PDB file of the backbone (N, CA, C, O) and the ligand in Angstrom, with CONECT records:
HET     ZN  A 101       1
ATOM      1  N   UNK A   1      62.570 -60.506 -19.603  1.00  0.00           N
ATOM      2  CA  UNK A   1      62.852 -60.416 -18.196  1.00  0.00           C
ATOM      3  C   UNK A   1      63.670 -59.154 -17.973  1.00  0.00           C
ATOM      4  O   UNK A   1      64.602 -58.842 -18.715  1.00  0.00           O
ATOM      5  N   UNK A   2      63.292 -58.460 -16.945  1.00  0.00           N
ATOM      6  CA  UNK A   2      63.960 -57.201 -16.605  1.00  0.00           C
ATOM      7  C   UNK A   2      65.121 -57.518 -15.667  1.00  0.00           C
ATOM      8  O   UNK A   2      64.912 -58.070 -14.587  1.00  0.00           O
ATOM      9  N   UNK A   3      66.336 -57.176 -16.069  1.00  0.00           N
ATOM     10  CA  UNK A   3      67.472 -57.429 -15.138  1.00  0.00           C
ATOM     11  C   UNK A   3      67.457 -56.396 -14.011  1.00  0.00           C
ATOM     12  O   UNK A   3      67.338 -55.198 -14.269  1.00  0.00           O
ATOM     13  N   UNK A   4      67.577 -56.850 -12.777  1.00  0.00           N
ATOM     14  CA  UNK A   4      67.579 -56.002 -11.620  1.00  0.00           C
ATOM     15  C   UNK A   4      68.572 -56.518 -10.602  1.00  0.00           C
ATOM     16  O   UNK A   4      68.683 -57.728 -10.408  1.00  0.00           O
ATOM     17  N   UNK A   5      69.282 -55.644  -9.960  1.00  0.00           N
ATOM     18  CA  UNK A   5      70.238 -56.054  -8.949  1.00  0.00           C
ATOM     19  C   UNK A   5      69.518 -56.401  -7.667  1.00  0.00           C
ATOM     20  O   UNK A   5      68.405 -55.944  -7.410  1.00  0.00           O
ATOM     21  N   UNK A   6      70.171 -57.212  -6.879  1.00  0.00           N
ATOM     22  CA  UNK A   6      69.571 -57.621  -5.597  1.00  0.00           C
ATOM     23  C   UNK A   6      69.361 -56.431  -4.688  1.00  0.00           C
ATOM     24  O   UNK A   6      68.338 -56.357  -4.007  1.00  0.00           O
ATOM     25  N   UNK A   7      70.305 -55.489  -4.655  1.00  0.00           N
ATOM     26  CA  UNK A   7      70.159 -54.310  -3.787  1.00  0.00           C
ATOM     27  C   UNK A   7      68.979 -53.431  -4.235  1.00  0.00           C
ATOM     28  O   UNK A   7      68.281 -52.861  -3.396  1.00  0.00           O
ATOM     29  N   UNK A   8      68.763 -53.323  -5.507  1.00  0.00           N
ATOM     30  CA  UNK A   8      67.590 -52.564  -5.987  1.00  0.00           C
ATOM     31  C   UNK A   8      66.285 -53.254  -5.606  1.00  0.00           C
ATOM     32  O   UNK A   8      65.305 -52.606  -5.236  1.00  0.00           O
ATOM     33  N   UNK A   9      66.295 -54.585  -5.704  1.00  0.00           N
ATOM     34  CA  UNK A   9      65.098 -55.339  -5.327  1.00  0.00           C
ATOM     35  C   UNK A   9      64.778 -55.173  -3.835  1.00  0.00           C
ATOM     36  O   UNK A   9      63.620 -55.019  -3.447  1.00  0.00           O
ATOM     37  N   UNK A  10      65.825 -55.207  -3.019  1.00  0.00           N
ATOM     38  CA  UNK A  10      65.655 -55.029  -1.571  1.00  0.00           C
ATOM     39  C   UNK A  10      65.128 -53.632  -1.294  1.00  0.00           C
ATOM     40  O   UNK A  10      64.217 -53.475  -0.481  1.00  0.00           O
ATOM     41  N   UNK A  11      65.674 -52.615  -1.945  1.00  0.00           N
ATOM     42  CA  UNK A  11      65.208 -51.236  -1.764  1.00  0.00           C
ATOM     43  C   UNK A  11      63.758 -51.091  -2.228  1.00  0.00           C
ATOM     44  O   UNK A  11      62.986 -50.371  -1.596  1.00  0.00           O
ATOM     45  N   UNK A  12      63.380 -51.745  -3.297  1.00  0.00           N
ATOM     46  CA  UNK A  12      61.996 -51.709  -3.782  1.00  0.00           C
ATOM     47  C   UNK A  12      61.045 -52.294  -2.755  1.00  0.00           C
ATOM     48  O   UNK A  12      60.007 -51.700  -2.466  1.00  0.00           O
ATOM     49  N   UNK A  13      61.385 -53.458  -2.197  1.00  0.00           N
ATOM     50  CA  UNK A  13      60.527 -54.080  -1.180  1.00  0.00           C
ATOM     51  C   UNK A  13      60.452 -53.231   0.063  1.00  0.00           C
ATOM     52  O   UNK A  13      59.386 -53.116   0.669  1.00  0.00           O
ATOM     53  N   UNK A  14      61.557 -52.633   0.458  1.00  0.00           N
ATOM     54  CA  UNK A  14      61.539 -51.751   1.635  1.00  0.00           C
ATOM     55  C   UNK A  14      60.649 -50.535   1.411  1.00  0.00           C
ATOM     56  O   UNK A  14      59.900 -50.133   2.301  1.00  0.00           O
ATOM     57  N   UNK A  15      60.736 -49.954   0.224  1.00  0.00           N
ATOM     58  CA  UNK A  15      59.906 -48.797  -0.082  1.00  0.00           C
ATOM     59  C   UNK A  15      58.416 -49.149  -0.085  1.00  0.00           C
ATOM     60  O   UNK A  15      57.587 -48.391   0.419  1.00  0.00           O
ATOM     61  N   UNK A  16      58.092 -50.308  -0.659  1.00  0.00           N
ATOM     62  CA  UNK A  16      56.712 -50.762  -0.649  1.00  0.00           C
ATOM     63  C   UNK A  16      56.231 -51.012   0.785  1.00  0.00           C
ATOM     64  O   UNK A  16      55.108 -50.663   1.146  1.00  0.00           O
ATOM     65  N   UNK A  17      57.101 -51.621   1.589  1.00  0.00           N
ATOM     66  CA  UNK A  17      56.737 -51.899   2.987  1.00  0.00           C
ATOM     67  C   UNK A  17      56.506 -50.635   3.778  1.00  0.00           C
ATOM     68  O   UNK A  17      55.529 -50.547   4.521  1.00  0.00           O
ATOM     69  N   UNK A  18      57.386 -49.644   3.639  1.00  0.00           N
ATOM     70  CA  UNK A  18      57.232 -48.383   4.344  1.00  0.00           C
ATOM     71  C   UNK A  18      55.953 -47.664   3.874  1.00  0.00           C
ATOM     72  O   UNK A  18      55.249 -47.060   4.682  1.00  0.00           O
ATOM     73  N   UNK A  19      55.663 -47.731   2.592  1.00  0.00           N
ATOM     74  CA  UNK A  19      54.455 -47.089   2.094  1.00  0.00           C
ATOM     75  C   UNK A  19      53.196 -47.776   2.672  1.00  0.00           C
ATOM     76  O   UNK A  19      52.239 -47.101   3.051  1.00  0.00           O
ATOM     77  N   UNK A  20      53.207 -49.076   2.734  1.00  0.00           N
ATOM     78  CA  UNK A  20      52.056 -49.826   3.291  1.00  0.00           C
ATOM     79  C   UNK A  20      51.860 -49.466   4.781  1.00  0.00           C
ATOM     80  O   UNK A  20      50.735 -49.237   5.225  1.00  0.00           O
ATOM     81  N   UNK A  21      52.953 -49.421   5.535  1.00  0.00           N
ATOM     82  CA  UNK A  21      52.864 -49.050   6.938  1.00  0.00           C
ATOM     83  C   UNK A  21      52.332 -47.644   7.137  1.00  0.00           C
ATOM     84  O   UNK A  21      51.512 -47.409   8.024  1.00  0.00           O
ATOM     85  N   UNK A  22      52.795 -46.699   6.315  1.00  0.00           N
ATOM     86  CA  UNK A  22      52.337 -45.312   6.417  1.00  0.00           C
ATOM     87  C   UNK A  22      50.837 -45.234   6.052  1.00  0.00           C
ATOM     88  O   UNK A  22      50.089 -44.501   6.699  1.00  0.00           O
ATOM     89  N   UNK A  23      50.401 -45.964   5.047  1.00  0.00           N
ATOM     90  CA  UNK A  23      48.986 -45.929   4.665  1.00  0.00           C
ATOM     91  C   UNK A  23      48.124 -46.531   5.766  1.00  0.00           C
ATOM     92  O   UNK A  23      47.054 -46.002   6.066  1.00  0.00           O
ATOM     93  N   UNK A  24      48.580 -47.651   6.388  1.00  0.00           N
ATOM     94  CA  UNK A  24      47.828 -48.221   7.477  1.00  0.00           C
ATOM     95  C   UNK A  24      47.732 -47.281   8.674  1.00  0.00           C
ATOM     96  O   UNK A  24      46.675 -47.155   9.291  1.00  0.00           O
ATOM     97  N   UNK A  25      48.841 -46.625   8.996  1.00  0.00           N
ATOM     98  CA  UNK A  25      48.845 -45.676  10.074  1.00  0.00           C
ATOM     99  C   UNK A  25      47.875 -44.530   9.830  1.00  0.00           C
ATOM    100  O   UNK A  25      47.126 -44.143  10.727  1.00  0.00           O
ATOM    101  N   UNK A  26      47.888 -43.989   8.624  1.00  0.00           N
ATOM    102  CA  UNK A  26      46.997 -42.891   8.280  1.00  0.00           C
ATOM    103  C   UNK A  26      45.533 -43.334   8.313  1.00  0.00           C
ATOM    104  O   UNK A  26      44.676 -42.594   8.797  1.00  0.00           O
ATOM    105  N   UNK A  27      45.237 -44.536   7.802  1.00  0.00           N
ATOM    106  CA  UNK A  27      43.868 -45.066   7.823  1.00  0.00           C
ATOM    107  C   UNK A  27      43.371 -45.247   9.265  1.00  0.00           C
ATOM    108  O   UNK A  27      42.228 -44.916   9.583  1.00  0.00           O
ATOM    109  N   UNK A  28      44.247 -45.777  10.130  1.00  0.00           N
ATOM    110  CA  UNK A  28      43.888 -45.949  11.535  1.00  0.00           C
ATOM    111  C   UNK A  28      43.656 -44.588  12.214  1.00  0.00           C
ATOM    112  O   UNK A  28      42.732 -44.442  13.015  1.00  0.00           O
ATOM    113  N   UNK A  29      44.476 -43.623  11.899  1.00  0.00           N
ATOM    114  CA  UNK A  29      44.336 -42.281  12.483  1.00  0.00           C
ATOM    115  C   UNK A  29      43.003 -41.672  12.101  1.00  0.00           C
ATOM    116  O   UNK A  29      42.315 -41.118  12.959  1.00  0.00           O
ATOM    117  N   UNK A  30      42.620 -41.759  10.834  1.00  0.00           N
ATOM    118  CA  UNK A  30      41.351 -41.179  10.338  1.00  0.00           C
ATOM    119  C   UNK A  30      40.199 -41.928  10.962  1.00  0.00           C
ATOM    120  O   UNK A  30      39.216 -41.299  11.354  1.00  0.00           O
ATOM    121  N   UNK A  31      40.273 -43.255  11.073  1.00  0.00           N
ATOM    122  CA  UNK A  31      39.192 -44.058  11.654  1.00  0.00           C
ATOM    123  C   UNK A  31      38.982 -43.720  13.108  1.00  0.00           C
ATOM    124  O   UNK A  31      37.840 -43.596  13.551  1.00  0.00           O
ATOM    125  N   UNK A  32      40.072 -43.564  13.877  1.00  0.00           N
ATOM    126  CA  UNK A  32      39.948 -43.231  15.303  1.00  0.00           C
ATOM    127  C   UNK A  32      39.379 -41.827  15.479  1.00  0.00           C
ATOM    128  O   UNK A  32      38.600 -41.589  16.402  1.00  0.00           O
ATOM    129  N   UNK A  33      39.752 -40.909  14.620  1.00  0.00           N
ATOM    130  CA  UNK A  33      39.203 -39.569  14.720  1.00  0.00           C
ATOM    131  C   UNK A  33      37.697 -39.555  14.460  1.00  0.00           C
ATOM    132  O   UNK A  33      36.961 -38.847  15.148  1.00  0.00           O
ATOM    133  N   UNK A  34      37.227 -40.331  13.474  1.00  0.00           N
ATOM    134  CA  UNK A  34      35.802 -40.429  13.203  1.00  0.00           C
ATOM    135  C   UNK A  34      35.078 -41.057  14.369  1.00  0.00           C
ATOM    136  O   UNK A  34      34.002 -40.595  14.748  1.00  0.00           O
ATOM    137  N   UNK A  35      35.638 -42.090  14.942  1.00  0.00           N
ATOM    138  CA  UNK A  35      34.990 -42.747  16.113  1.00  0.00           C
ATOM    139  C   UNK A  35      34.890 -41.782  17.271  1.00  0.00           C
ATOM    140  O   UNK A  35      33.851 -41.711  17.927  1.00  0.00           O
ATOM    141  N   UNK A  36      35.960 -41.028  17.539  1.00  0.00           N
ATOM    142  CA  UNK A  36      35.924 -40.084  18.662  1.00  0.00           C
ATOM    143  C   UNK A  36      34.891 -38.994  18.436  1.00  0.00           C
ATOM    144  O   UNK A  36      34.205 -38.580  19.370  1.00  0.00           O
ATOM    145  N   UNK A  37      34.779 -38.529  17.201  1.00  0.00           N
ATOM    146  CA  UNK A  37      33.754 -37.524  16.874  1.00  0.00           C
ATOM    147  C   UNK A  37      32.352 -38.069  17.108  1.00  0.00           C
ATOM    148  O   UNK A  37      31.480 -37.386  17.646  1.00  0.00           O
ATOM    149  N   UNK A  38      32.155 -39.331  16.685  1.00  0.00           N
ATOM    150  CA  UNK A  38      30.832 -39.958  16.905  1.00  0.00           C
ATOM    151  C   UNK A  38      30.574 -40.124  18.380  1.00  0.00           C
ATOM    152  O   UNK A  38      29.464 -39.854  18.840  1.00  0.00           O
ATOM    153  N   UNK A  39      31.580 -40.568  19.151  1.00  0.00           N
ATOM    154  CA  UNK A  39      31.381 -40.730  20.590  1.00  0.00           C
ATOM    155  C   UNK A  39      31.036 -39.410  21.262  1.00  0.00           C
ATOM    156  O   UNK A  39      30.164 -39.362  22.129  1.00  0.00           O
ATOM    157  N   UNK A  40      31.708 -38.354  20.870  1.00  0.00           N
ATOM    158  CA  UNK A  40      31.421 -37.056  21.484  1.00  0.00           C
ATOM    159  C   UNK A  40      30.063 -36.525  21.090  1.00  0.00           C
ATOM    160  O   UNK A  40      29.449 -35.766  21.841  1.00  0.00           O
ATOM    161  N   UNK A  41      29.575 -36.923  19.895  1.00  0.00           N
ATOM    162  CA  UNK A  41      28.275 -36.470  19.428  1.00  0.00           C
ATOM    163  C   UNK A  41      27.125 -37.088  20.226  1.00  0.00           C
ATOM    164  O   UNK A  41      26.102 -36.442  20.452  1.00  0.00           O
ATOM    165  N   UNK A  42      27.301 -38.355  20.653  1.00  0.00           N
ATOM    166  CA  UNK A  42      26.187 -39.031  21.313  1.00  0.00           C
ATOM    167  C   UNK A  42      26.355 -39.099  22.846  1.00  0.00           C
ATOM    168  O   UNK A  42      25.455 -39.568  23.544  1.00  0.00           O
ATOM    169  N   UNK A  43      27.478 -38.644  23.355  1.00  0.00           N
ATOM    170  CA  UNK A  43      27.741 -38.759  24.813  1.00  0.00           C
ATOM    171  C   UNK A  43      27.041 -37.624  25.559  1.00  0.00           C
ATOM    172  O   UNK A  43      27.010 -36.478  25.110  1.00  0.00           O
ATOM    173  N   UNK A  44      26.484 -37.985  26.704  1.00  0.00           N
ATOM    174  CA  UNK A  44      25.867 -37.010  27.579  1.00  0.00           C
ATOM    175  C   UNK A  44      26.378 -37.297  28.996  1.00  0.00           C
ATOM    176  O   UNK A  44      26.492 -38.453  29.403  1.00  0.00           O
ATOM    177  N   UNK A  45      26.678 -36.240  29.730  1.00  0.00           N
ATOM    178  CA  UNK A  45      27.082 -36.408  31.129  1.00  0.00           C
ATOM    179  C   UNK A  45      25.974 -35.848  31.998  1.00  0.00           C
ATOM    180  O   UNK A  45      25.535 -34.712  31.820  1.00  0.00           O
ATOM    181  N   UNK A  46      25.530 -36.666  32.942  1.00  0.00           N
ATOM    182  CA  UNK A  46      24.445 -36.245  33.837  1.00  0.00           C
ATOM    183  C   UNK A  46      24.897 -35.058  34.663  1.00  0.00           C
ATOM    184  O   UNK A  46      26.028 -35.031  35.148  1.00  0.00           O
ATOM    185  N   UNK A  47      24.026 -34.079  34.826  1.00  0.00           N
ATOM    186  CA  UNK A  47      24.411 -32.874  35.562  1.00  0.00           C
ATOM    187  C   UNK A  47      24.274 -33.101  37.074  1.00  0.00           C
ATOM    188  O   UNK A  47      24.745 -32.269  37.850  1.00  0.00           O
ATOM    189  N   UNK A  48      23.666 -34.163  37.503  1.00  0.00           N
ATOM    190  CA  UNK A  48      23.490 -34.474  38.912  1.00  0.00           C
ATOM    191  C   UNK A  48      24.556 -35.438  39.409  1.00  0.00           C
ATOM    192  O   UNK A  48      25.292 -35.128  40.346  1.00  0.00           O
ATOM    193  N   UNK A  49      24.640 -36.617  38.776  1.00  0.00           N
ATOM    194  CA  UNK A  49      25.533 -37.647  39.271  1.00  0.00           C
ATOM    195  C   UNK A  49      26.812 -37.814  38.420  1.00  0.00           C
ATOM    196  O   UNK A  49      27.663 -38.642  38.743  1.00  0.00           O
ATOM    197  N   UNK A  50      26.943 -37.041  37.352  1.00  0.00           N
ATOM    198  CA  UNK A  50      28.126 -37.017  36.498  1.00  0.00           C
ATOM    199  C   UNK A  50      28.366 -38.341  35.763  1.00  0.00           C
ATOM    200  O   UNK A  50      29.482 -38.609  35.318  1.00  0.00           O
ATOM    201  N   UNK A  51      27.322 -39.169  35.637  1.00  0.00           N
ATOM    202  CA  UNK A  51      27.470 -40.392  34.881  1.00  0.00           C
ATOM    203  C   UNK A  51      27.443 -40.059  33.385  1.00  0.00           C
ATOM    204  O   UNK A  51      26.584 -39.313  32.916  1.00  0.00           O
ATOM    205  N   UNK A  52      28.392 -40.625  32.658  1.00  0.00           N
ATOM    206  CA  UNK A  52      28.425 -40.422  31.211  1.00  0.00           C
ATOM    207  C   UNK A  52      27.686 -41.579  30.564  1.00  0.00           C
ATOM    208  O   UNK A  52      27.954 -42.742  30.866  1.00  0.00           O
ATOM    209  N   UNK A  53      26.757 -41.261  29.674  1.00  0.00           N
ATOM    210  CA  UNK A  53      26.015 -42.288  28.970  1.00  0.00           C
ATOM    211  C   UNK A  53      25.774 -41.817  27.567  1.00  0.00           C
ATOM    212  O   UNK A  53      25.951 -40.644  27.240  1.00  0.00           O
ATOM    213  N   UNK A  54      25.359 -42.767  26.731  1.00  0.00           N
ATOM    214  CA  UNK A  54      25.137 -42.444  25.295  1.00  0.00           C
ATOM    215  C   UNK A  54      23.635 -42.300  25.065  1.00  0.00           C
ATOM    216  O   UNK A  54      22.833 -43.082  25.576  1.00  0.00           O
ATOM    217  N   UNK A  55      23.281 -41.300  24.298  1.00  0.00           N
ATOM    218  CA  UNK A  55      21.868 -41.158  23.952  1.00  0.00           C
ATOM    219  C   UNK A  55      21.633 -41.927  22.638  1.00  0.00           C
ATOM    220  O   UNK A  55      22.556 -42.276  21.903  1.00  0.00           O
ATOM    221  N   UNK A  56      20.354 -42.163  22.400  1.00  0.00           N
ATOM    222  CA  UNK A  56      19.974 -42.875  21.162  1.00  0.00           C
ATOM    223  C   UNK A  56      20.142 -41.888  19.995  1.00  0.00           C
ATOM    224  O   UNK A  56      19.464 -40.861  19.978  1.00  0.00           O
ATOM    225  N   UNK A  57      21.015 -42.163  19.027  1.00  0.00           N
ATOM    226  CA  UNK A  57      21.229 -41.211  17.948  1.00  0.00           C
ATOM    227  C   UNK A  57      20.027 -41.044  17.055  1.00  0.00           C
ATOM    228  O   UNK A  57      19.951 -40.056  16.325  1.00  0.00           O
ATOM    229  N   UNK A  58      19.066 -41.979  17.080  1.00  0.00           N
ATOM    230  CA  UNK A  58      17.875 -41.847  16.241  1.00  0.00           C
ATOM    231  C   UNK A  58      16.797 -41.015  16.917  1.00  0.00           C
ATOM    232  O   UNK A  58      15.840 -40.595  16.268  1.00  0.00           O
ATOM    233  N   UNK A  59      16.946 -40.773  18.220  1.00  0.00           N
ATOM    234  CA  UNK A  59      15.946 -40.026  18.960  1.00  0.00           C
ATOM    235  C   UNK A  59      15.983 -38.556  18.568  1.00  0.00           C
ATOM    236  O   UNK A  59      17.049 -37.954  18.436  1.00  0.00           O
ATOM    237  N   UNK A  60      14.779 -37.987  18.384  1.00  0.00           N
ATOM    238  CA  UNK A  60      14.661 -36.579  18.010  1.00  0.00           C
ATOM    239  C   UNK A  60      14.686 -35.688  19.228  1.00  0.00           C
ATOM    240  O   UNK A  60      15.006 -34.504  19.121  1.00  0.00           O
ATOM    241  N   UNK A  61      14.351 -36.237  20.393  1.00  0.00           N
ATOM    242  CA  UNK A  61      14.245 -35.441  21.609  1.00  0.00           C
ATOM    243  C   UNK A  61      15.629 -35.042  22.100  1.00  0.00           C
ATOM    244  O   UNK A  61      16.574 -35.827  22.016  1.00  0.00           O
ATOM    245  N   UNK A  62      15.747 -33.834  22.609  1.00  0.00           N
ATOM    246  CA  UNK A  62      17.035 -33.369  23.155  1.00  0.00           C
ATOM    247  C   UNK A  62      17.135 -33.688  24.626  1.00  0.00           C
ATOM    248  O   UNK A  62      18.204 -33.532  25.216  1.00  0.00           O
ATOM    249  N   UNK A  63      16.018 -34.145  25.255  1.00  0.00           N
ATOM    250  CA  UNK A  63      16.032 -34.461  26.686  1.00  0.00           C
ATOM    251  C   UNK A  63      16.137 -35.983  26.820  1.00  0.00           C
ATOM    252  O   UNK A  63      15.374 -36.731  26.208  1.00  0.00           O
ATOM    253  N   UNK A  64      17.104 -36.421  27.639  1.00  0.00           N
ATOM    254  CA  UNK A  64      17.265 -37.842  27.906  1.00  0.00           C
ATOM    255  C   UNK A  64      17.225 -38.055  29.404  1.00  0.00           C
ATOM    256  O   UNK A  64      17.443 -37.127  30.183  1.00  0.00           O
ATOM    257  N   UNK A  65      16.948 -39.277  29.798  1.00  0.00           N
ATOM    258  CA  UNK A  65      16.861 -39.630  31.203  1.00  0.00           C
ATOM    259  C   UNK A  65      18.131 -40.368  31.600  1.00  0.00           C
ATOM    260  O   UNK A  65      18.532 -41.318  30.928  1.00  0.00           O
ATOM    261  N   UNK A  66      18.759 -39.944  32.675  1.00  0.00           N
ATOM    262  CA  UNK A  66      19.952 -40.609  33.185  1.00  0.00           C
ATOM    263  C   UNK A  66      19.608 -42.041  33.626  1.00  0.00           C
ATOM    264  O   UNK A  66      18.637 -42.219  34.362  1.00  0.00           O
ATOM    265  N   UNK A  67      20.357 -43.058  33.209  1.00  0.00           N
ATOM    266  CA  UNK A  67      20.024 -44.430  33.625  1.00  0.00           C
ATOM    267  C   UNK A  67      20.310 -44.694  35.111  1.00  0.00           C
ATOM    268  O   UNK A  67      19.803 -45.674  35.656  1.00  0.00           O
ATOM    269  N   UNK A  68      21.080 -43.878  35.758  1.00  0.00           N
ATOM    270  CA  UNK A  68      21.443 -44.131  37.152  1.00  0.00           C
ATOM    271  C   UNK A  68      20.494 -43.414  38.115  1.00  0.00           C
ATOM    272  O   UNK A  68      19.898 -44.056  38.980  1.00  0.00           O
ATOM    273  N   UNK A  69      20.346 -42.097  37.977  1.00  0.00           N
ATOM    274  CA  UNK A  69      19.552 -41.325  38.920  1.00  0.00           C
ATOM    275  C   UNK A  69      18.213 -40.885  38.336  1.00  0.00           C
ATOM    276  O   UNK A  69      17.433 -40.225  39.023  1.00  0.00           O
ATOM    277  N   UNK A  70      17.935 -41.234  37.091  1.00  0.00           N
ATOM    278  CA  UNK A  70      16.654 -40.916  36.410  1.00  0.00           C
ATOM    279  C   UNK A  70      16.348 -39.436  36.353  1.00  0.00           C
ATOM    280  O   UNK A  70      15.183 -39.041  36.393  1.00  0.00           O
ATOM    281  N   UNK A  71      17.383 -38.611  36.259  1.00  0.00           N
ATOM    282  CA  UNK A  71      17.209 -37.178  36.113  1.00  0.00           C
ATOM    283  C   UNK A  71      17.152 -36.829  34.636  1.00  0.00           C
ATOM    284  O   UNK A  71      17.994 -37.302  33.873  1.00  0.00           O
ATOM    285  N   UNK A  72      16.195 -36.021  34.204  1.00  0.00           N
ATOM    286  CA  UNK A  72      16.207 -35.591  32.805  1.00  0.00           C
ATOM    287  C   UNK A  72      17.358 -34.647  32.542  1.00  0.00           C
ATOM    288  O   UNK A  72      17.591 -33.705  33.299  1.00  0.00           O
ATOM    289  N   UNK A  73      18.073 -34.905  31.471  1.00  0.00           N
ATOM    290  CA  UNK A  73      19.223 -34.076  31.068  1.00  0.00           C
ATOM    291  C   UNK A  73      18.976 -33.574  29.637  1.00  0.00           C
ATOM    292  O   UNK A  73      18.509 -34.311  28.769  1.00  0.00           O
ATOM    293  N   UNK A  74      19.296 -32.338  29.434  1.00  0.00           N
ATOM    294  CA  UNK A  74      19.154 -31.790  28.077  1.00  0.00           C
ATOM    295  C   UNK A  74      20.556 -31.584  27.505  1.00  0.00           C
ATOM    296  O   UNK A  74      21.451 -31.067  28.173  1.00  0.00           O
ATOM    297  N   UNK A  75      20.718 -32.000  26.261  1.00  0.00           N
ATOM    298  CA  UNK A  75      22.020 -31.840  25.629  1.00  0.00           C
ATOM    299  C   UNK A  75      22.132 -30.419  25.080  1.00  0.00           C
ATOM    300  O   UNK A  75      21.366 -30.007  24.209  1.00  0.00           O
ATOM    301  N   UNK A  76      23.068 -29.710  25.592  1.00  0.00           N
ATOM    302  CA  UNK A  76      23.294 -28.328  25.120  1.00  0.00           C
ATOM    303  C   UNK A  76      24.760 -28.197  24.723  1.00  0.00           C
ATOM    304  O   UNK A  76      25.638 -28.922  25.190  1.00  0.00           O
ATOM    305  N   UNK A  77      24.967 -27.250  23.852  1.00  0.00           N
ATOM    306  CA  UNK A  77      26.371 -26.900  23.550  1.00  0.00           C
ATOM    307  C   UNK A  77      26.945 -26.151  24.709  1.00  0.00           C
ATOM    308  O   UNK A  77      26.243 -25.500  25.483  1.00  0.00           O
ATOM    309  N   UNK A  78      28.289 -26.267  24.808  1.00  0.00           N
ATOM    310  CA  UNK A  78      28.940 -25.530  25.892  1.00  0.00           C
ATOM    311  C   UNK A  78      28.857 -24.037  25.568  1.00  0.00           C
ATOM    312  O   UNK A  78      29.119 -23.597  24.449  1.00  0.00           O
ATOM    313  N   UNK A  79      28.488 -23.299  26.579  1.00  0.00           N
ATOM    314  CA  UNK A  79      28.392 -21.855  26.391  1.00  0.00           C
ATOM    315  C   UNK A  79      29.770 -21.217  26.622  1.00  0.00           C
ATOM    316  O   UNK A  79      30.506 -21.646  27.511  1.00  0.00           O
ATOM    317  N   UNK A  80      30.110 -20.233  25.855  1.00  0.00           N
ATOM    318  CA  UNK A  80      31.406 -19.583  26.100  1.00  0.00           C
ATOM    319  C   UNK A  80      31.364 -18.785  27.390  1.00  0.00           C
ATOM    320  O   UNK A  80      30.332 -18.236  27.776  1.00  0.00           O
ATOM    321  N   UNK A  81      32.502 -18.740  28.037  1.00  0.00           N
ATOM    322  CA  UNK A  81      32.567 -18.027  29.331  1.00  0.00           C
ATOM    323  C   UNK A  81      32.683 -16.547  29.085  1.00  0.00           C
ATOM    324  O   UNK A  81      32.751 -15.767  30.035  1.00  0.00           O
TER     325      UNK A  81
HETATM  326 ZN    ZN A 101      22.445 -39.070  36.822  1.00  0.00          ZN2+
END
């Protein structure tokens, strides 16, 4: 049996707890960043009615139809000013 003081045991548990909280925070941060990247990749905003909708990620076509006003929209990268 390893002799350990109560104060050392408390410090050990606190260190483990802080480490677990930091790892959970970092994991949540990375997961949210990946989700936001995915959302931005599939999101399209209609150029007529400004409705934001998601395109089918499996679709090869770059032109999608707005579900509200049925206007064809093409996904383009933002052009520099
Ligand atoms: Zn529209």
